[in-house]
N, C-alpha and C positions, 0 to 999 in steps of 0.2 A: 366704107366704114360707117358704122352707125354712130349716132350722136350719144354721148354719155349724158345721162340725166339722173338727178337725185329726186327720187319720188317720195321719200319719207325720211324724217329724222326724229329720233326719240332719244332721250337720255335717261340714265338711271337716277334714282333719287340720291340726293346728297346726304351722306351720313357722317358720323364722327367716329373716331377710333374707339372700338369696343362699345359702340352704340347699338341702336335697335336693329341694324342690319348685319351685326357681327356673325350671325349664323349662316349667312349666304356667302358663297364664293362669288367672285366677280363674274365668272363664266355663267353662273346661274342667273344673276341679275341681267347679264347680257342676253341670255335666252329669252327672258321676259320681254326685254326691249325689242328683240328681233320679231317676236310674235306680234307685238303691238305695232311696230313699224309696218309690217305686212298688212295688218288689219286696217290701219289708218290709210294706207295707200290704196286699198281696195284691189289688190292684185293677188294672184295665186302664188304660193311659195315657189312653184316651178318656173314662174316668170322672172324671178330674181336672178341676175347674172353674177353679182359680186356683193360682198359685205366688206365695208371698211369701218373698223371699230377701234377706238382708242382704249388703251389700258395703261394707266400710269405705273402701277407696281405689279409686274408680272410674276414675281417670285412665288413659287409654290403652285402655280396654276397649270403647269405643263406647257406643251408647245402650242403656239398659235391660239391664244384665247378667243380670238374672233371666230376662228373655225369651229371651236368647241361650242361657242354661243350660237352660231348659225345652225349647226346640226341639232343641238338641243332645242333650238327655237323652231324647229319644224321645217327647215329648208332642206332640199334634197342634196345628196352627195356631190352633184355636178356643180354646185354653187361654190365659187372660190371665195376666200376670205383673207383679208390682210389686217394684221394688228399694228396699229401705230402706237409706239411706246415713246412718249415725249413728256418730260416733266416741265 
């Protein structure tokens, strides 16, 4: 068994309801975060094994927002993703 390690953590900007970020879907912001996390970690996208991402309000985003963000963030299809939905 390989050791699990967290190599990078990045968060989205904090906005307010109908504020400056209203034109972005959460999955679009998540994709920006995924790209930045990979960049900060100094790894290749294909070296990532899994994405664990939180999303407080998933309504209207479709299935598994973490997976959508991972794919749009440039990670390959082989990378699994888990969305944590907790208020």
